[in-house]
C-alpha positions as CSV (number, residue, x, y, z in Angstrom):
1,M,-62.8,9.6,-51.7
2,N,-62.5,12.9,-50.9
3,K,-59.1,14.3,-49.3
4,A,-58.5,16.6,-47.2
5,Y,-54.4,17.7,-46.7
6,L,-53.8,19.3,-43.8
7,T,-50.4,21.1,-42.9
8,I,-49.6,20.9,-39.0
9,V,-47.0,23.1,-37.0
10,V,-46.8,21.5,-33.2
11,D,-44.8,23.4,-31.3
12,G,-43.5,20.4,-28.1
13,T,-44.6,17.2,-28.9
14,S,-43.4,14.2,-31.6
15,V,-44.8,12.5,-34.6
16,K,-45.5,10.0,-32.9
17,D,-47.9,11.7,-29.9
18,L,-49.3,13.1,-33.1
19,E,-49.9,10.1,-34.7
20,N,-51.1,8.5,-31.2
21,K,-53.3,11.7,-30.8
22,L,-54.9,11.8,-34.6
23,A,-55.5,7.7,-34.4
24,D,-57.9,8.9,-31.6
25,C,-59.8,11.1,-33.7
26,D,-63.0,10.2,-35.7
27,I,-61.3,11.0,-38.9
28,G,-60.5,7.6,-40.5
29,K,-57.2,6.8,-42.7
30,F,-54.3,9.5,-42.3
31,R,-51.2,9.1,-43.7
32,I,-48.1,11.8,-42.8
33,L,-46.5,12.8,-45.8
34,A,-43.9,14.5,-43.8
35,R,-41.5,14.3,-40.6
36,G,-38.6,16.5,-39.1
37,D,-38.6,18.7,-36.8
38,I,-37.9,22.8,-37.4
39,A,-34.3,23.4,-36.2
40,V,-35.0,27.1,-34.7
41,A,-31.6,29.3,-34.1
42,D,-31.3,30.9,-31.2
43,E,-33.6,33.6,-30.3
44,S,-31.6,35.7,-28.2
45,K,-28.3,36.2,-30.3
46,D,-28.8,38.2,-33.8
47,E,-27.0,35.7,-36.2
48,T,-27.6,38.3,-38.7
49,V,-23.8,39.9,-38.2
50,L,-22.6,36.3,-38.4
51,P,-19.0,37.0,-40.7
52,N,-19.6,34.1,-43.4
53,K,-22.0,33.6,-45.8
54,V,-22.6,30.9,-48.5
55,W,-25.2,30.2,-51.1
56,L,-25.5,27.0,-51.5
57,Y,-27.6,25.3,-55.0
58,E,-29.5,22.6,-55.6
59,A,-30.5,21.2,-59.1
60,C,-32.2,17.8,-58.2
61,V,-34.4,18.7,-55.8
62,D,-34.3,14.9,-52.9
63,D,-31.2,14.9,-53.4
64,K,-29.6,16.9,-50.2
65,R,-26.5,15.6,-50.3
66,K,-25.5,17.4,-53.8
67,L,-25.6,20.5,-52.6
68,R,-23.1,23.1,-55.1
69,L,-21.3,26.0,-53.6
70,V,-22.4,28.9,-55.7
71,E,-21.9,32.8,-56.0
72,D,-25.7,33.9,-55.3
73,S,-29.0,33.0,-55.0
74,H,-29.2,33.1,-59.5
75,A,-25.8,31.1,-60.3
76,T,-26.1,27.5,-61.1
77,E,-22.6,27.1,-61.1
78,G,-20.5,25.2,-58.2
79,R,-18.6,22.6,-57.1
80,V,-20.4,19.9,-54.5
81,L,-19.8,20.5,-51.4
82,T,-17.9,17.1,-49.6
83,E,-18.9,15.5,-46.9
84,E,-17.2,17.1,-44.5
85,E,-18.0,20.5,-45.6
86,L,-21.4,19.5,-45.7
87,A,-21.3,18.5,-42.3
88,V,-19.2,21.3,-40.9
89,L,-22.2,23.6,-42.5
90,Q,-25.0,21.3,-41.0
91,Q,-23.8,21.8,-37.3
92,F,-22.8,25.6,-37.0
93,G,-24.6,27.3,-40.2
94,V,-27.7,29.4,-39.8
95,C,-30.4,29.5,-42.9
96,T,-30.8,32.3,-43.2
97,D,-32.8,32.3,-46.5
98,F,-34.3,29.9,-49.3
99,K,-35.5,31.1,-53.0
100,S,-37.0,27.6,-54.6
101,K,-37.4,28.1,-59.0
102,Y,-40.4,25.3,-59.0
103,P,-42.6,24.4,-62.3
104,D,-45.8,26.5,-63.1
105,A,-48.3,26.2,-60.5
106,E,-51.1,26.8,-62.7
107,Q,-50.9,23.2,-63.8
108,Y,-48.7,21.2,-61.3
109,G,-49.9,23.2,-58.0
110,S,-48.0,25.5,-55.5
111,P,-45.8,24.2,-53.2
112,L,-47.0,23.9,-49.9
113,Y,-43.3,25.7,-48.8
114,F,-45.1,28.4,-51.1
115,L,-48.6,28.7,-49.0
116,H,-46.2,28.5,-45.2
117,E,-43.7,30.0,-44.0
118,D,-43.2,27.2,-41.8
119,A,-43.0,25.0,-44.3
120,A,-40.5,27.0,-45.7
121,A,-38.4,26.7,-43.0
122,A,-39.4,22.7,-42.2
123,E,-37.8,22.7,-46.4
124,A,-34.5,24.2,-44.9
125,S,-34.6,22.3,-41.5
126,S,-35.1,19.2,-43.6
127,Y,-31.2,19.7,-44.9
128,G,-29.5,19.9,-41.6
129,F,-29.5,23.3,-41.0
130,K,-30.9,25.5,-38.1
131,V,-33.0,27.8,-39.5
132,L,-33.2,31.5,-38.6
133,A,-35.5,32.5,-35.7
134,E,-36.7,36.1,-36.8
135,G,-36.2,37.4,-40.3
136,F,-36.2,33.9,-42.6
137,A,-36.5,34.8,-45.9
138,T,-38.6,33.4,-48.8
139,S,-38.5,34.1,-52.0
140,F,-40.1,31.8,-55.1
141,E,-40.3,31.8,-58.8
142,N,-42.4,29.6,-61.3
143,G,-43.6,29.4,-64.5
144,D,-41.3,27.6,-66.6
145,D,-41.7,23.0,-67.0
146,G,-39.0,22.7,-65.7
147,A,-37.2,21.1,-62.6
148,E,-37.7,22.3,-58.9
149,E,-34.4,24.5,-58.0
150,R,-33.7,25.5,-54.8
151,W,-30.8,28.0,-53.0
152,L,-30.5,28.2,-49.4
153,R,-27.9,30.6,-47.9
154,I,-26.2,30.0,-44.7
155,I,-24.6,32.1,-42.8
156,M,-21.5,30.5,-39.6
157,P,-19.2,32.2,-37.5
158,A,-16.0,32.7,-38.2
């Protein structure tokens, strides 16, 4: 059986509405692999001037509750944020940068967020952060067979 994978970024609709519309089409069986809205920061503000900046590191992708506070986008050592600290960052923080290091693309394939910036924004948003409306930056490294790692840069008001 041939399979086709499709990334759809839809404005102003819900996942349920999308499922209902696709069910009415003659496309056969389908599955929605990822759900979630991209929370975008206020476009009328220049959030790049917010004074507080932190880098968060996730060593074990899929455990978004165990983020480490690190020095920069290369650091892997740091203390794990408490639930309260993470909740404050999620409430007030805006993600400006998303960096990922993932296994050899030739052997394993590239993650969807490598191919589409909107998918990278959705990944960052899945941690509970708003995403910078203009100027959201991404960077990716691959080549080894290690586990996927991620860094997120969060800015917030003083």
